[in-house]
N, CA, C, O and the ligand as a Tripos MOL2 file, in Angstrom:
@<TRIPOS>MOLECULE
protein
  289   287    73     0     0
PROTEIN
NO_CHARGES

@<TRIPOS>ATOM
      1 N          52.1420  -60.0660  -81.7280 N.3       1 MET1
      2 CA         51.5190  -59.7990  -80.3920 C.3       1 MET1
      3 C          52.0490  -58.4530  -80.0610 C.2       1 MET1
      4 O          53.0930  -57.9760  -80.5040 O.2       1 MET1
      5 N          51.2650  -57.9210  -79.2810 N.am      2 MET2
      6 CA         51.5930  -56.6060  -78.8680 C.3       2 MET2
      7 C          52.6830  -56.5130  -77.5740 C.2       2 MET2
      8 O          52.5850  -57.4310  -76.7600 O.2       2 MET2
      9 N          53.5130  -55.6820  -77.3660 N.am      3 ASN3
     10 CA         54.5510  -55.8330  -76.5430 C.3       3 ASN3
     11 C          53.8400  -55.3250  -74.9320 C.2       3 ASN3
     12 O          52.6460  -55.1200  -74.7150 O.2       3 ASN3
     13 N          54.7540  -55.2340  -74.1430 N.am      4 CYS4
     14 CA         54.2050  -54.9360  -72.6860 C.3       4 CYS4
     15 C          53.8540  -53.3200  -72.6210 C.2       4 CYS4
     16 O          52.8640  -52.9370  -71.9980 O.2       4 CYS4
     17 N          54.6310  -52.5080  -73.2250 N.am      5 LYS5
     18 CA         54.1370  -51.0570  -73.4870 C.3       5 LYS5
     19 C          52.7800  -50.8220  -73.8540 C.2       5 LYS5
     20 O          51.9110  -50.2020  -73.2420 O.2       5 LYS5
     21 N          52.7330  -51.4540  -75.0200 N.am      6 GLN6
     22 CA         51.3670  -51.4030  -75.5930 C.3       6 GLN6
     23 C          50.1430  -52.0910  -74.8410 C.2       6 GLN6
     24 O          48.9900  -51.6830  -74.9730 O.2       6 GLN6
     25 N          50.4400  -52.9910  -74.1740 N.am      7 ALA7
     26 CA         49.3620  -53.7890  -73.1670 C.3       7 ALA7
     27 C          48.9360  -52.6640  -71.9820 C.2       7 ALA7
     28 O          47.7410  -52.5300  -71.7210 O.2       7 ALA7
     29 N          49.8330  -51.9540  -71.3550 N.am      8 THR8
     30 CA         49.9270  -51.3830  -70.3300 C.3       8 THR8
     31 C          49.0450  -50.0560  -70.7220 C.2       8 THR8
     32 O          48.1070  -49.5710  -70.0900 O.2       8 THR8
     33 N          49.6190  -49.6220  -71.9340 N.am      9 ARG9
     34 CA         48.8790  -48.4080  -72.4980 C.3       9 ARG9
     35 C          47.3570  -48.7760  -72.6300 C.2       9 ARG9
     36 O          46.5500  -47.9420  -72.2210 O.2       9 ARG9
     37 N          46.9450  -49.8260  -73.1080 N.am     10 LEU10
     38 CA         45.6570  -49.9870  -73.3310 C.3      10 LEU10
     39 C          44.9210  -50.2960  -72.0210 C.2      10 LEU10
     40 O          43.7250  -50.0230  -71.9220 O.2      10 LEU10
     41 N          45.5880  -50.8470  -71.0380 N.am     11 LEU11
     42 CA         44.9860  -51.1670  -69.7810 C.3      11 LEU11
     43 C          44.7200  -49.7230  -69.2100 C.2      11 LEU11
     44 O          43.6720  -49.4900  -68.6080 O.2      11 LEU11
     45 N          45.7190  -48.7180  -69.4130 N.am     12 SER12
     46 CA         45.2280  -47.4500  -69.0160 C.3      12 SER12
     47 C          44.1280  -46.8820  -69.6840 C.2      12 SER12
     48 O          43.1800  -46.3750  -69.0840 O.2      12 SER12
     49 N          44.2190  -46.9450  -70.8300 N.am     13 ASP13
     50 CA         43.0310  -46.4100  -71.8720 C.3      13 ASP13
     51 C          41.8380  -47.1170  -71.4250 C.2      13 ASP13
     52 O          40.7990  -46.4620  -71.3340 O.2      13 ASP13
     53 N          41.8320  -48.1060  -71.1930 N.am     14 ALA14
     54 CA         40.4290  -48.8070  -70.6820 C.3      14 ALA14
     55 C          39.9250  -48.1000  -69.6310 C.2      14 ALA14
     56 O          38.7310  -48.3510  -69.4680 O.2      14 ALA14
     57 N          40.3580  -47.3360  -68.8760 N.am     15 GLN15
     58 CA         40.0180  -46.5790  -67.7190 C.3      15 GLN15
     59 C          39.3040  -45.5590  -68.3300 C.2      15 GLN15
     60 O          38.3440  -45.1110  -67.7020 O.2      15 GLN15
     61 N          39.5550  -45.1130  -69.3760 N.am     16 GLU16
     62 CA         38.9830  -43.6110  -69.8500 C.3      16 GLU16
     63 C          37.9240  -43.9540  -71.0390 C.2      16 GLU16
     64 O          37.0140  -43.1560  -71.2650 O.2      16 GLU16
     65 N          38.0410  -45.0290  -71.7170 N.am     17 ARG17
     66 CA         37.2660  -45.1420  -72.9180 C.3      17 ARG17
     67 C          37.1370  -46.7140  -73.1970 C.2      17 ARG17
     68 O          37.9860  -47.5390  -72.8610 O.2      17 ARG17
     69 N          36.0010  -46.9810  -73.8340 N.am     18 PRO18
     70 CA         35.7400  -48.6910  -74.1360 C.3      18 PRO18
     71 C          36.9420  -48.8560  -75.2370 C.2      18 PRO18
     72 O          37.3800  -48.0940  -76.0990 O.2      18 PRO18
     73 N          37.2390  -50.0070  -74.8840 N.am     19 LEU19
     74 CA         38.5920  -50.4210  -75.9280 C.3      19 LEU19
     75 C          37.5780  -51.3170  -77.2770 C.2      19 LEU19
     76 O          36.5790  -51.9700  -76.9780 O.2      19 LEU19
     77 N          37.9680  -51.2040  -78.4000 N.am     20 SER20
     78 CA         37.5870  -51.7990  -79.4570 C.3      20 SER20
     79 C          37.7260  -53.5400  -79.1750 C.2      20 SER20
     80 O          38.5960  -53.9910  -78.4290 O.2      20 SER20
     81 N          36.8970  -54.2600  -79.7740 N.am     21 LEU21
     82 CA         36.9170  -55.6600  -79.9790 C.3      21 LEU21
     83 C          38.3060  -56.1460  -79.9690 C.2      21 LEU21
     84 O          38.8130  -56.9930  -79.2340 O.2      21 LEU21
     85 N          38.8830  -55.3810  -81.0200 N.am     22 LYS22
     86 CA         40.4720  -55.8550  -81.5290 C.3      22 LYS22
     87 C          41.3220  -55.4850  -80.3360 C.2      22 LYS22
     88 O          42.1360  -56.2980  -79.9000 O.2      22 LYS22
     89 N          41.1970  -54.5120  -79.8900 N.am     23 GLU23
     90 CA         42.2290  -54.1730  -78.6740 C.3      23 GLU23
     91 C          41.6440  -55.0320  -77.4970 C.2      23 GLU23
     92 O          42.5600  -55.1290  -76.6810 O.2      23 GLU23
     93 N          40.7620  -55.5650  -77.1300 N.am     24 LYS24
     94 CA         40.5610  -56.3700  -76.2260 C.3      24 LYS24
     95 C          41.1090  -57.8730  -76.4990 C.2      24 LYS24
     96 O          41.7320  -58.5580  -75.6890 O.2      24 LYS24
     97 N          40.7640  -58.2050  -77.7240 N.am     25 MET25
     98 CA         41.2750  -59.5320  -77.8300 C.3      25 MET25
     99 C          42.7870  -59.4640  -77.9320 C.2      25 MET25
    100 O          43.3030  -60.5160  -77.5550 O.2      25 MET25
    101 N          43.6130  -58.5800  -78.3140 N.am     26 ALA26
    102 CA         44.9570  -58.4160  -78.2440 C.3      26 ALA26
    103 C          45.3970  -58.3780  -76.9220 C.2      26 ALA26
    104 O          46.4450  -58.9160  -76.5620 O.2      26 ALA26
    105 N          44.5660  -57.7020  -76.1030 N.am     27 LEU27
    106 CA         45.2090  -57.3360  -74.6440 C.3      27 LEU27
    107 C          44.8000  -58.7510  -73.9290 C.2      27 LEU27
    108 O          45.6030  -59.2350  -73.1310 O.2      27 LEU27
    109 N          43.6560  -59.3740  -74.1780 N.am     28 SER28
    110 CA         43.5750  -60.6410  -73.3490 C.3      28 SER28
    111 C          44.3420  -61.7970  -73.8890 C.2      28 SER28
    112 O          44.4590  -62.7850  -73.1640 O.2      28 SER28
    113 N          44.8970  -61.7930  -75.1120 N.am     29 VAL29
    114 CA         45.9500  -62.8260  -75.4630 C.3      29 VAL29
    115 C          47.3760  -62.3030  -74.5970 C.2      29 VAL29
    116 O          48.1170  -63.0810  -73.9960 O.2      29 VAL29
    117 N          47.5570  -60.9290  -74.6740 N.am     30 HIS30
    118 CA         49.0270  -60.8520  -74.0060 C.3      30 HIS30
    119 C          48.7950  -60.8960  -72.5940 C.2      30 HIS30
    120 O          49.7650  -61.3530  -71.9900 O.2      30 HIS30
    121 N          47.7560  -60.5490  -71.8170 N.am     31 THR31
    122 CA         47.7280  -60.7210  -70.4280 C.3      31 THR31
    123 C          47.6330  -62.4570  -69.9000 C.2      31 THR31
    124 O          47.9520  -62.9360  -68.8120 O.2      31 THR31
    125 N          47.1020  -63.0980  -71.0560 N.am     32 THR32
    126 CA         47.1500  -64.3510  -70.6810 C.3      32 THR32
    127 C          48.6880  -65.0420  -70.7340 C.2      32 THR32
    128 O          48.9430  -66.0980  -70.1540 O.2      32 THR32
    129 N          49.3560  -64.5220  -71.2690 N.am     33 LEU33
    130 CA         50.7250  -64.9500  -71.4770 C.3      33 LEU33
    131 C          51.5970  -64.2550  -70.6570 C.2      33 LEU33
    132 O          52.5800  -64.8610  -70.2300 O.2      33 LEU33
    133 N          51.3940  -62.9130  -70.3100 N.am     34 CYS34
    134 CA         52.2960  -62.3720  -69.4190 C.3      34 CYS34
    135 C          51.6940  -61.9840  -68.2160 C.2      34 CYS34
    136 O          50.7000  -61.2600  -68.1760 O.2      34 CYS34
    137 N          52.3380  -62.5010  -67.1070 N.am     35 SER35
    138 CA         52.0010  -62.3360  -65.8490 C.3      35 SER35
    139 C          52.1400  -60.8890  -65.2040 C.2      35 SER35
    140 O          51.3780  -60.4850  -64.3260 O.2      35 SER35
    141 N          53.1730  -60.1670  -65.7210 N.am     36 ALA36
    142 CA         53.3840  -58.9710  -65.1850 C.3      36 ALA36
    143 C          52.1920  -57.9480  -65.8380 C.2      36 ALA36
    144 O          51.8940  -56.9760  -65.1420 O.2      36 ALA36
    145 N          51.6510  -58.0790  -66.8490 N.am     37 CYS37
    146 CA         50.6950  -57.2120  -67.4730 C.3      37 CYS37
    147 C          49.3920  -57.6230  -66.7540 C.2      37 CYS37
    148 O          48.4660  -56.8630  -66.4670 O.2      37 CYS37
    149 N          49.4710  -58.9640  -66.5050 N.am     38 ARG38
    150 CA         48.0110  -59.4420  -66.0510 C.3      38 ARG38
    151 C          47.8780  -58.7390  -64.5630 C.2      38 ARG38
    152 O          46.8930  -58.0970  -64.1990 O.2      38 ARG38
    153 N          48.9560  -58.9640  -63.8430 N.am     39 HIS39
    154 CA         49.0670  -58.1390  -62.5060 C.3      39 HIS39
    155 C          48.8050  -56.6970  -62.6830 C.2      39 HIS39
    156 O          48.0330  -56.1400  -61.9030 O.2      39 HIS39
    157 N          49.2790  -56.1530  -63.4760 N.am     40 PHE40
    158 CA         48.9950  -54.7200  -63.7700 C.3      40 PHE40
    159 C          47.3940  -54.2940  -64.0550 C.2      40 PHE40
    160 O          46.7410  -53.3460  -63.6190 O.2      40 PHE40
    161 N          47.0550  -55.3270  -64.9160 N.am     41 GLY41
    162 CA         45.7370  -55.0390  -65.1920 C.3      41 GLY41
    163 C          44.8120  -55.1180  -63.9340 C.2      41 GLY41
    164 O          43.8750  -54.3510  -63.7140 O.2      41 GLY41
    165 N          45.2000  -56.1350  -63.1570 N.am     42 LYS42
    166 CA         44.5540  -56.4040  -61.8540 C.3      42 LYS42
    167 C          44.1810  -55.0060  -61.0990 C.2      42 LYS42
    168 O          43.1170  -54.4970  -60.7450 O.2      42 LYS42
    169 N          45.5310  -54.6290  -61.0200 N.am     43 GLN43
    170 CA         45.6270  -53.2260  -60.1120 C.3      43 GLN43
    171 C          44.9570  -52.2060  -60.6870 C.2      43 GLN43
    172 O          44.5800  -51.3210  -59.9200 O.2      43 GLN43
    173 N          44.7020  -52.0930  -61.8640 N.am     44 MET44
    174 CA         44.0960  -51.0330  -62.5280 C.3      44 MET44
    175 C          42.7120  -51.3560  -62.1950 C.2      44 MET44
    176 O          41.9560  -50.4630  -61.8130 O.2      44 MET44
    177 N          42.3330  -52.5380  -62.3070 N.am     45 GLY45
    178 CA         40.9770  -52.8520  -61.8940 C.3      45 GLY45
    179 C          40.5660  -52.4190  -60.4610 C.2      45 GLY45
    180 O          39.5430  -51.7690  -60.2500 O.2      45 GLY45
    181 N          41.5070  -52.8570  -59.3970 N.am     46 VAL46
    182 CA         41.3180  -52.3100  -58.1590 C.3      46 VAL46
    183 C          41.2220  -50.7920  -58.0840 C.2      46 VAL46
    184 O          40.2930  -50.3090  -57.4360 O.2      46 VAL46
    185 N          42.0380  -50.0570  -58.6480 N.am     47 ILE47
    186 CA         42.2970  -48.6370  -58.5850 C.3      47 ILE47
    187 C          40.6540  -47.9250  -59.2410 C.2      47 ILE47
    188 O          40.0510  -46.9650  -58.7620 O.2      47 ILE47
    189 N          40.2530  -48.7500  -60.4300 N.am     48 ARG48
    190 CA         38.7720  -48.2790  -60.7160 C.3      48 ARG48
    191 C          37.7460  -48.5180  -59.7080 C.2      48 ARG48
    192 O          36.8310  -47.7580  -59.3910 O.2      48 ARG48
    193 N          38.0440  -49.7730  -59.2090 N.am     49 HIS49
    194 CA         36.9630  -50.2200  -58.1780 C.3      49 HIS49
    195 C          36.8650  -49.0930  -56.9240 C.2      49 HIS49
    196 O          35.8380  -48.6310  -56.4260 O.2      49 HIS49
    197 N          38.2500  -48.8090  -56.5820 N.am     50 LEU50
    198 CA         38.4060  -47.7850  -55.3520 C.3      50 LEU50
    199 C          37.7310  -46.4520  -55.7610 C.2      50 LEU50
    200 O          36.9830  -45.8510  -54.9900 O.2      50 LEU50
    201 N          38.0440  -45.9940  -57.0730 N.am     51 SER51
    202 CA         37.5510  -44.6270  -57.4990 C.3      51 SER51
    203 C          35.9770  -44.6150  -57.5120 C.2      51 SER51
    204 O          35.3360  -43.6690  -57.0550 O.2      51 SER51
    205 N          35.4380  -45.6620  -58.0350 N.am     52 ARG52
    206 CA         33.9490  -45.8150  -58.0070 C.3      52 ARG52
    207 C          33.3450  -45.7540  -56.8980 C.2      52 ARG52
    208 O          32.2470  -45.2050  -56.8100 O.2      52 ARG52
    209 N          33.9550  -46.3010  -55.8740 N.am     53 GLN53
    210 CA         33.3410  -46.3540  -54.4680 C.3      53 GLN53
    211 C          33.5040  -45.0230  -53.7820 C.2      53 GLN53
    212 O          32.6260  -44.5960  -53.0320 O.2      53 GLN53
    213 N          34.5900  -44.3740  -54.0230 N.am     54 PHE54
    214 CA         34.8530  -42.8550  -53.7590 C.3      54 PHE54
    215 C          33.8100  -42.0030  -54.2190 C.2      54 PHE54
    216 O          33.2560  -41.1720  -53.4990 O.2      54 PHE54
    217 N          33.4930  -42.2410  -55.6200 N.am     55 ALA55
    218 CA         32.5620  -41.3530  -56.2350 C.3      55 ALA55
    219 C          31.0840  -41.6300  -55.6570 C.2      55 ALA55
    220 O          30.2240  -40.7830  -55.4180 O.2      55 ALA55
    221 N          31.0120  -42.8610  -55.5100 N.am     56 GLN56
    222 CA         29.6990  -43.1780  -54.8740 C.3      56 GLN56
    223 C          29.4870  -42.5970  -53.4360 C.2      56 GLN56
    224 O          28.3810  -42.3270  -52.9690 O.2      56 GLN56
    225 N          30.6510  -42.4410  -52.8080 N.am     57 GLY57
    226 CA         30.4870  -41.9040  -51.2530 C.3      57 GLY57
    227 C          30.1820  -40.4710  -51.3000 C.2      57 GLY57
    228 O          29.6440  -39.8410  -50.3890 O.2      57 GLY57
    229 N          30.5400  -40.0350  -52.3530 N.am     58 GLU58
    230 CA         30.4220  -38.3290  -52.4300 C.3      58 GLU58
    231 C          29.0590  -37.9050  -52.0150 C.2      58 GLU58
    232 O          28.1490  -38.6210  -52.4330 O.2      58 GLU58
    233 N          28.7660  -36.9870  -51.3480 N.am     59 PRO59
    234 CA         27.3520  -36.4800  -51.1430 C.3      59 PRO59
    235 C          26.9080  -35.7960  -52.3670 C.2      59 PRO59
    236 O          27.4330  -34.8660  -52.9800 O.2      59 PRO59
    237 N          25.6160  -36.5860  -52.6340 N.am     60 THR60
    238 CA         25.0490  -35.7930  -53.6790 C.3      60 THR60
    239 C          24.4770  -34.5690  -53.3240 C.2      60 THR60
    240 O          24.0840  -34.3550  -52.1770 O.2      60 THR60
    241 N          24.3860  -33.5880  -54.4060 N.am     61 GLU61
    242 CA         23.9330  -32.1860  -54.4260 C.3      61 GLU61
    243 C          22.3900  -32.3800  -53.9730 C.2      61 GLU61
    244 O          21.6970  -33.2210  -54.5450 O.2      61 GLU61
    245 N          21.8860  -31.6000  -52.9590 N.am     62 PRO62
    246 CA         20.3900  -31.6020  -52.7280 C.3      62 PRO62
    247 C          19.5400  -30.8930  -53.9050 C.2      62 PRO62
    248 O          19.9930  -29.9620  -54.5710 O.2      62 PRO62
    249 N          18.4040  -31.3810  -54.0600 N.am     63 PRO63
    250 CA         17.7840  -30.5290  -55.0240 C.3      63 PRO63
    251 C          17.4920  -29.2070  -54.7740 C.2      63 PRO63
    252 O          16.9290  -28.9190  -53.7180 O.2      63 PRO63
    253 N          17.7740  -28.3850  -55.5490 N.am     64 ALA64
    254 CA         17.7780  -26.8900  -55.4200 C.3      64 ALA64
    255 C          16.4690  -26.5150  -54.9860 C.2      64 ALA64
    256 O          16.2880  -25.9550  -53.9050 O.2      64 ALA64
    257 N          15.5470  -26.7990  -55.7840 N.am     65 ASN65
    258 CA         14.1360  -26.3720  -55.4700 C.3      65 ASN65
    259 C          13.1920  -27.5330  -55.5240 C.2      65 ASN65
    260 O          12.9460  -28.0520  -56.6120 O.2      65 ASN65
    261 N          12.6880  -27.9400  -54.4970 N.am     66 PRO66
    262 CA         11.9170  -29.2820  -54.3950 C.3      66 PRO66
    263 C          10.4860  -28.7120  -54.9740 C.2      66 PRO66
    264 O          10.1660  -27.5340  -54.8130 O.2      66 PRO66
    265 N           9.6940  -29.6210  -55.6320 N.am     67 PRO67
    266 CA          8.6780  -29.1390  -56.1900 C.3      67 PRO67
    267 C           7.4550  -28.8660  -55.1650 C.2      67 PRO67
    268 O           6.9170  -29.8100  -54.5870 O.2      67 PRO67
    269 N           7.1180  -27.7680  -55.0050 N.am     68 LYS68
    270 CA          6.0790  -27.2530  -54.3580 C.3      68 LYS68
    271 C           4.9000  -26.7770  -54.9840 C.2      68 LYS68
    272 O           4.9970  -26.5240  -56.1840 O.2      68 LYS68
    273 N           3.6350  -26.5740  -54.3390 N.am     69 ASP69
    274 CA          2.4080  -25.9160  -54.8620 C.3      69 ASP69
    275 C           3.0900  -24.5270  -55.4290 C.2      69 ASP69
    276 O           3.8270  -23.7940  -54.7700 O.2      69 ASP69
    277 N           2.7440  -24.3570  -56.5900 N.am     70 GLU70
    278 CA          2.9420  -23.2190  -57.1330 C.3      70 GLU70
    279 C           2.1670  -21.8730  -56.8020 C.2      70 GLU70
    280 O           0.9510  -21.8310  -56.9930 O.2      70 GLU70
    281 N           2.8870  -20.7190  -56.2850 N.am     71 PRO71
    282 CA          2.0790  -19.8780  -55.7760 C.3      71 PRO71
    283 C           0.8810  -19.2170  -56.9000 C.2      71 PRO71
    284 O           1.1560  -19.1980  -58.1000 O.2      71 PRO71
    285 N          -0.1490  -18.8060  -56.5130 N.am     72 LYS72
    286 CA         -1.1530  -18.2160  -57.4590 C.3      72 LYS72
    287 C          -1.3110  -16.6020  -57.5730 C.2      72 LYS72
    288 O          -2.1340  -16.1160  -58.3480 O.2      72 LYS72
    289 ZN         53.2570  -57.8190  -70.6320 Zn       73 ZN73
@<TRIPOS>BOND
     1     1     2 1
     2     2     3 1
     3     3     4 2
     4     3     5 am
     5     5     6 1
     6     6     7 1
     7     7     8 2
     8     7     9 am
     9     9    10 1
    10    10    11 1
    11    11    12 2
    12    11    13 am
    13    13    14 1
    14    14    15 1
    15    15    16 2
    16    15    17 am
    17    17    18 1
    18    18    19 1
    19    19    20 2
    20    19    21 am
    21    21    22 1
    22    22    23 1
    23    23    24 2
    24    23    25 am
    25    25    26 1
    26    26    27 1
    27    27    28 2
    28    27    29 am
    29    29    30 1
    30    30    31 1
    31    31    32 2
    32    31    33 am
    33    33    34 1
    34    34    35 1
    35    35    36 2
    36    35    37 am
    37    37    38 1
    38    38    39 1
    39    39    40 2
    40    39    41 am
    41    41    42 1
    42    42    43 1
    43    43    44 2
    44    43    45 am
    45    45    46 1
    46    46    47 1
    47    47    48 2
    48    47    49 am
    49    49    50 1
    50    50    51 1
    51    51    52 2
    52    51    53 am
    53    53    54 1
    54    54    55 1
    55    55    56 2
    56    55    57 am
    57    57    58 1
    58    58    59 1
    59    59    60 2
    60    59    61 am
    61    61    62 1
    62    62    63 1
    63    63    64 2
    64    63    65 am
    65    65    66 1
    66    66    67 1
    67    67    68 2
    68    67    69 am
    69    69    70 1
    70    70    71 1
    71    71    72 2
    72    71    73 am
    73    73    74 1
    74    74    75 1
    75    75    76 2
    76    75    77 am
    77    77    78 1
    78    78    79 1
    79    79    80 2
    80    79    81 am
    81    81    82 1
    82    82    83 1
    83    83    84 2
    84    83    85 am
    85    85    86 1
    86    86    87 1
    87    87    88 2
    88    87    89 am
    89    89    90 1
    90    90    91 1
    91    91    92 2
    92    91    93 am
    93    93    94 1
    94    94    95 1
    95    95    96 2
    96    95    97 am
    97    97    98 1
    98    98    99 1
    99    99   100 2
   100    99   101 am
   101   101   102 1
   102   102   103 1
   103   103   104 2
   104   103   105 am
   105   105   106 1
   106   106   107 1
   107   107   108 2
   108   107   109 am
   109   109   110 1
   110   110   111 1
   111   111   112 2
   112   111   113 am
   113   113   114 1
   114   114   115 1
   115   115   116 2
   116   115   117 am
   117   117   118 1
   118   118   119 1
   119   119   120 2
   120   119   121 am
   121   121   122 1
   122   122   123 1
   123   123   124 2
   124   123   125 am
   125   125   126 1
   126   126   127 1
   127   127   128 2
   128   127   129 am
   129   129   130 1
   130   130   131 1
   131   131   132 2
   132   131   133 am
   133   133   134 1
   134   134   135 1
   135   135   136 2
   136   135   137 am
   137   137   138 1
   138   138   139 1
   139   139   140 2
   140   139   141 am
   141   141   142 1
   142   142   143 1
   143   143   144 2
   144   143   145 am
   145   145   146 1
   146   146   147 1
   147   147   148 2
   148   147   149 am
   149   149   150 1
   150   150   151 1
   151   151   152 2
   152   151   153 am
   153   153   154 1
   154   154   155 1
   155   155   156 2
   156   155   157 am
   157   157   158 1
   158   158   159 1
   159   159   160 2
   160   159   161 am
   161   161   162 1
   162   162   163 1
   163   163   164 2
   164   163   165 am
   165   165   166 1
   166   166   167 1
   167   167   168 2
   168   167   169 am
   169   169   170 1
   170   170   171 1
   171   171   172 2
   172   171   173 am
   173   173   174 1
   174   174   175 1
   175   175   176 2
   176   175   177 am
   177   177   178 1
   178   178   179 1
   179   179   180 2
   180   179   181 am
   181   181   182 1
   182   182   183 1
   183   183   184 2
   184   183   185 am
   185   185   186 1
   186   186   187 1
   187   187   188 2
   188   187   189 am
   189   189   190 1
   190   190   191 1
   191   191   192 2
   192   191   193 am
   193   193   194 1
   194   194   195 1
   195   195   196 2
   196   195   197 am
   197   197   198 1
   198   198   199 1
   199   199   200 2
   200   199   201 am
   201   201   202 1
   202   202   203 1
   203   203   204 2
   204   203   205 am
   205   205   206 1
   206   206   207 1
   207   207   208 2
   208   207   209 am
   209   209   210 1
   210   210   211 1
   211   211   212 2
   212   211   213 am
   213   213   214 1
   214   214   215 1
   215   215   216 2
   216   215   217 am
   217   217   218 1
   218   218   219 1
   219   219   220 2
   220   219   221 am
   221   221   222 1
   222   222   223 1
   223   223   224 2
   224   223   225 am
   225   225   226 1
   226   226   227 1
   227   227   228 2
   228   227   229 am
   229   229   230 1
   230   230   231 1
   231   231   232 2
   232   231   233 am
   233   233   234 1
   234   234   235 1
   235   235   236 2
   236   235   237 am
   237   237   238 1
   238   238   239 1
   239   239   240 2
   240   239   241 am
   241   241   242 1
   242   242   243 1
   243   243   244 2
   244   243   245 am
   245   245   246 1
   246   246   247 1
   247   247   248 2
   248   247   249 am
   249   249   250 1
   250   250   251 1
   251   251   252 2
   252   251   253 am
   253   253   254 1
   254   254   255 1
   255   255   256 2
   256   255   257 am
   257   257   258 1
   258   258   259 1
   259   259   260 2
   260   259   261 am
   261   261   262 1
   262   262   263 1
   263   263   264 2
   264   263   265 am
   265   265   266 1
   266   266   267 1
   267   267   268 2
   268   267   269 am
   269   269   270 1
   270   270   271 1
   271   271   272 2
   272   271   273 am
   273   273   274 1
   274   274   275 1
   275   275   276 2
   276   275   277 am
   277   277   278 1
   278   278   279 1
   279   279   280 2
   280   279   281 am
   281   281   282 1
   282   282   283 1
   283   283   284 2
   284   283   285 am
   285   285   286 1
   286   286   287 1
   287   287   288 2
@<TRIPOS>SUBSTRUCTURE
     1 MET1         2 RESIDUE 1 A MET
     2 MET2         6 RESIDUE 1 A MET
     3 ASN3        10 RESIDUE 1 A ASN
     4 CYS4        14 RESIDUE 1 A CYS
     5 LYS5        18 RESIDUE 1 A LYS
     6 GLN6        22 RESIDUE 1 A GLN
     7 ALA7        26 RESIDUE 1 A ALA
     8 THR8        30 RESIDUE 1 A THR
     9 ARG9        34 RESIDUE 1 A ARG
    10 LEU10       38 RESIDUE 1 A LEU
    11 LEU11       42 RESIDUE 1 A LEU
    12 SER12       46 RESIDUE 1 A SER
    13 ASP13       50 RESIDUE 1 A ASP
    14 ALA14       54 RESIDUE 1 A ALA
    15 GLN15       58 RESIDUE 1 A GLN
    16 GLU16       62 RESIDUE 1 A GLU
    17 ARG17       66 RESIDUE 1 A ARG
    18 PRO18       70 RESIDUE 1 A PRO
    19 LEU19       74 RESIDUE 1 A LEU
    20 SER20       78 RESIDUE 1 A SER
    21 LEU21       82 RESIDUE 1 A LEU
    22 LYS22       86 RESIDUE 1 A LYS
    23 GLU23       90 RESIDUE 1 A GLU
    24 LYS24       94 RESIDUE 1 A LYS
    25 MET25       98 RESIDUE 1 A MET
    26 ALA26      102 RESIDUE 1 A ALA
    27 LEU27      106 RESIDUE 1 A LEU
    28 SER28      110 RESIDUE 1 A SER
    29 VAL29      114 RESIDUE 1 A VAL
    30 HIS30      118 RESIDUE 1 A HIS
    31 THR31      122 RESIDUE 1 A THR
    32 THR32      126 RESIDUE 1 A THR
    33 LEU33      130 RESIDUE 1 A LEU
    34 CYS34      134 RESIDUE 1 A CYS
    35 SER35      138 RESIDUE 1 A SER
    36 ALA36      142 RESIDUE 1 A ALA
    37 CYS37      146 RESIDUE 1 A CYS
    38 ARG38      150 RESIDUE 1 A ARG
    39 HIS39      154 RESIDUE 1 A HIS
    40 PHE40      158 RESIDUE 1 A PHE
    41 GLY41      162 RESIDUE 1 A GLY
    42 LYS42      166 RESIDUE 1 A LYS
    43 GLN43      170 RESIDUE 1 A GLN
    44 MET44      174 RESIDUE 1 A MET
    45 GLY45      178 RESIDUE 1 A GLY
    46 VAL46      182 RESIDUE 1 A VAL
    47 ILE47      186 RESIDUE 1 A ILE
    48 ARG48      190 RESIDUE 1 A ARG
    49 HIS49      194 RESIDUE 1 A HIS
    50 LEU50      198 RESIDUE 1 A LEU
    51 SER51      202 RESIDUE 1 A SER
    52 ARG52      206 RESIDUE 1 A ARG
    53 GLN53      210 RESIDUE 1 A GLN
    54 PHE54      214 RESIDUE 1 A PHE
    55 ALA55      218 RESIDUE 1 A ALA
    56 GLN56      222 RESIDUE 1 A GLN
    57 GLY57      226 RESIDUE 1 A GLY
    58 GLU58      230 RESIDUE 1 A GLU
    59 PRO59      234 RESIDUE 1 A PRO
    60 THR60      238 RESIDUE 1 A THR
    61 GLU61      242 RESIDUE 1 A GLU
    62 PRO62      246 RESIDUE 1 A PRO
    63 PRO63      250 RESIDUE 1 A PRO
    64 ALA64      254 RESIDUE 1 A ALA
    65 ASN65      258 RESIDUE 1 A ASN
    66 PRO66      262 RESIDUE 1 A PRO
    67 PRO67      266 RESIDUE 1 A PRO
    68 LYS68      270 RESIDUE 1 A LYS
    69 ASP69      274 RESIDUE 1 A ASP
    70 GLU70      278 RESIDUE 1 A GLU
    71 PRO71      282 RESIDUE 1 A PRO
    72 LYS72      286 RESIDUE 1 A LYS
    73 ZN73       289 GROUP 0 **** ****
């Protein structure tokens, strides 16, 4: 079984890249047995949720040139 260092590393990595099935399985086994890493993973999820909300709250760029009738 992976240790806590490896588990937290994977939890961080999961924010930046999709984990492989093997990594997800190993992480899930670890977090089932380890409440510390389960808690850490939960916090990472909250951070991801908040940053996503922040990203959605960003004002979007207005279209530079709205399509109009082309001059002839
Ligand atoms: Zn752990």
